[in-house]
N, C-alpha and C positions, 0 to 999 in steps of 0.2 A: 340507536347509538351511531354517531358518525365515525368515520375512520380516524379522525383526530382524537376521539375519546376512547377508542378501542384499546384494550391492554396490549402492551408491547409483546410481540412474539420473539423478535430478534433482540438480543441483549448485547451483542458485540460481534467482532470479527476475530475468529480464532487463528486463521492463516490465510495466506494468499498463495495460490499455485503459480510457480514460475516454470514454464516448460524449457527443456533442454534437449539437445541431440547428443550431448557429450557430458555425462554426469561429472567426470573427473575435471574437465575444463571449467564447468560451472562451479564446482566446489572450490577450485583454486580462485576463481574470480570473486565469488561472494565471501569466501573466508579470508583469503590473502589480500587480494586487491582492495576490496571494500572494508576488510577488517571486521566483518560480522562474526559473532560467536556461533560456531556450529554446535547445535544441541543434539542433533540426530544425524547419523550417517549409516545408511543401509544400502550399499551398492548392490548387494544381492537382490534387493527389492526395488532398485532403481530410483531411490530418492534420498534427499538430505534436507535438513531443516536448519535455518539460520534465524537468530533472534535479532530484532531491530530495537527492542525495548518496548514496543507497543503491539506489533503484529509479527507473527512468525512467517518467514518466507519458506514455503515448501517447494524445493527445487525437484522437479520430477521429469523423468524421461517417459512421456506418454506412450510412445510407440512400444517400448520394451515392457511397459506396465500393462499393455493391452487395453488402454483406455482411449485410444484414438491416435491420429497422426500428429506429428509435431506441427505447431503453428505458433510463431512468435507473437507475443502480446504487443500490439501496437498502441495500447492505451498506457500512457506514462504512469509508472508507479513512483510516487513522490516520496523520496527518502529524506527525512528530517535531518538537518545539520545545524549547528549553532552559527556557522559562518560559511556561506556558500563560496566566497572567493578563496578562503583558506582551504576548504575541502576540495574545491575544484583543482587548485594548484597541487595539492597532495596527490590527487588521483591522476592528474596529467603526468606527474613524476613517475607514477606507476604504469604509465602507458595507455591510460584511458583517453580517448578522443571525444571531445565535446562538439555538439552541433551548434554553431553560432556563438554569439556572445551571451553572457549572463543577462537574463531578463529581469528588469525591475518593473513590477506591475503597479507600484504605488502602495502596495500592502505587503509584498513579499519579493524575495529574490529566487530565481530558478535558473538552473543550468542543466541542459538536456544532453543525454548520452544514451548508450545502449550497452547491454551485456554482450558477450561473444556470440550468443545465439540470435541477437537482434531484438531482444525484449527491450521495450522503451522504458527508460528510467530517467529520473531527474533529481537533482539535489534541490532541496527546498528549505527556505527559512522565512517564516512570517515575522515581520517586524512591526506591523500595526495591529491593533486589537481587532479581533473578529467581530463583525457586526451581525447580530442575529435578527431574523424576522420576528415581529411581535406576535 
């Protein structure tokens, strides 16, 4: 049996960890600035969770949790929005600074920014159909 024929082991992504050095600052950013619904808040356990509609963001203080040192995520987490220009303008009004102009790849729009801890984020909207390999 080839790898392509093997039964799936992974069936989805439950959450993505977002490291922070300051849980309260991160909670304010993800909850108030980005406007995400906070579903879990356990400051005594050094984490909070925010719902994006598809994947939960688990904001954690890794040093205080005892799971390792803080290291910002340099790989962009793409946050889906219906209109990148409108979302970007709204976040700029809330004090978010973007890196460069909004990028049009020919299939999607992207606008790059970071959270207060330096975790790489981007606003994303695909406007062309996804092409799948056969």
